C-alpha positions as CSV (number, residue, x, y, z in Angstrom):
1,M,236.2,-188.0,106.8
2,R,239.1,-188.0,110.0
3,D,242.9,-187.4,109.2
4,L,244.7,-190.2,111.0
5,T,248.0,-187.6,111.3
6,R,247.7,-187.2,114.5
7,G,247.1,-190.1,117.3
8,G,246.7,-192.6,113.9
9,L,243.8,-194.4,113.7
10,A,242.5,-195.5,116.6
11,S,242.2,-191.6,117.9
12,A,240.3,-191.1,114.7
13,L,237.5,-193.7,115.7
14,N,237.1,-192.5,118.9
15,E,237.0,-188.8,118.1
16,I,234.1,-189.9,115.8
17,A,232.6,-192.5,118.0
18,L,232.5,-189.6,121.4
19,G,230.9,-187.2,118.8
20,A,228.6,-189.3,117.3
21,N,227.8,-191.0,120.4
22,L,227.9,-194.4,118.5
23,G,229.8,-197.5,118.7
24,I,232.4,-198.2,116.1
25,H,233.1,-202.0,115.6
26,I,236.6,-202.9,113.4
27,D,237.9,-206.2,112.5
28,E,242.2,-205.7,113.1
29,S,242.5,-208.6,110.3
30,L,240.9,-206.2,107.9
31,I,243.1,-203.3,108.7
32,P,245.7,-202.8,105.9
33,V,249.0,-202.1,107.8
34,K,251.9,-202.6,105.4
35,E,254.6,-205.6,106.7
36,D,257.0,-202.9,106.7
37,L,255.2,-200.9,109.2
38,Q,254.0,-204.1,111.6
39,G,258.0,-205.1,112.1
40,A,258.8,-201.8,112.9
41,C,256.1,-201.4,115.4
42,E,256.6,-204.8,116.8
43,I,261.1,-203.5,117.3
44,L,260.0,-200.5,118.7
45,G,256.8,-201.6,120.7
46,F,254.4,-199.5,118.8
47,D,250.9,-200.3,118.6
48,P,250.3,-199.3,114.5
49,L,246.6,-198.2,115.9
50,Y,248.3,-195.0,117.1
51,V,250.7,-194.6,114.6
52,A,250.9,-190.9,112.8
53,N,249.7,-191.7,109.5
54,E,250.4,-188.9,107.6
55,G,248.6,-188.8,103.9
56,R,245.7,-191.6,105.2
57,F,242.1,-190.5,105.9
58,V,238.9,-192.8,107.6
59,V,235.3,-192.5,106.0
60,I,232.3,-193.6,107.2
61,L,229.6,-194.3,105.2
62,P,225.9,-195.6,105.5
63,E,226.2,-199.1,104.6
64,Q,224.7,-198.9,101.4
65,E,226.9,-196.8,100.1
66,S,230.6,-198.5,101.6
67,Q,230.8,-200.4,98.2
68,K,230.3,-197.4,95.6
69,G,232.7,-195.8,98.6
70,L,235.6,-198.5,98.8
71,E,235.6,-198.6,94.6
72,I,235.9,-194.8,94.1
73,M,239.0,-194.5,96.8
74,R,240.8,-197.8,95.1
75,S,240.0,-196.3,91.3
76,H,242.9,-193.5,92.4
77,S,246.6,-194.8,92.4
78,L,246.8,-194.0,96.3
79,G,243.8,-196.0,97.3
80,K,245.0,-199.1,96.1
81,D,245.1,-200.2,99.5
82,A,241.3,-198.9,100.9
83,G,239.4,-201.4,101.8
84,L,236.2,-201.7,104.9
85,I,237.5,-202.6,108.5
86,G,234.0,-202.0,110.3
87,K,230.7,-200.4,111.1
88,V,229.1,-198.3,113.4
89,T,226.6,-199.7,115.7
90,D,224.2,-198.4,118.3
91,E,225.6,-200.9,120.8
92,N,228.6,-199.5,123.1
93,S,228.0,-195.9,122.6
94,S,231.0,-193.7,122.3
95,L,233.4,-196.8,122.5
96,V,235.8,-198.3,119.7
97,T,235.9,-202.0,120.1
98,M,237.9,-204.0,117.9
99,Q,237.8,-208.4,117.2
100,S,241.1,-208.8,117.4
101,K,243.5,-211.6,114.9
102,I,243.5,-214.3,117.5
103,G,239.2,-213.5,117.7
104,A,238.9,-211.2,121.1
105,T,237.2,-208.7,121.4
106,R,238.9,-205.5,123.2
107,V,238.4,-201.7,123.1
108,V,240.8,-199.7,121.5
109,D,241.1,-196.3,123.8
110,L,241.7,-192.8,123.4
111,L,245.4,-192.5,123.2
112,S,246.7,-190.4,126.3
113,G,250.0,-188.6,126.0
114,Q,252.2,-189.5,123.4
115,Q,252.9,-193.0,121.8
116,L,255.6,-191.1,119.5
117,P,256.3,-187.9,119.9
118,R,256.7,-185.5,116.1
119,I,259.7,-184.3,115.5
120,C,258.8,-181.8,112.6
């Protein structure tokens, strides 16, 4: 489990992939991004994968436990938008890759610098 407060989803997944020396492949269309956040990111030129997500986290579970874990998270009012967004793989070790909404696959790099400085 990893908190998404600093560096967002992309940074958390990269830290996990590097630490475990495994690849992580995600599907952009499965990532729950609220419409208002998506709109703000488009206006400001931010990638929502790197935006701080206070109060959010990513969990990696064995595949056979993923549905049960998802049901448990969704049973709480704050977890109703939880979703399965990808899988861990032996391919592309230490890399996070993403299938985009248009079907292309790209590497999701670790953020260098700060996309949005902290104000608190």
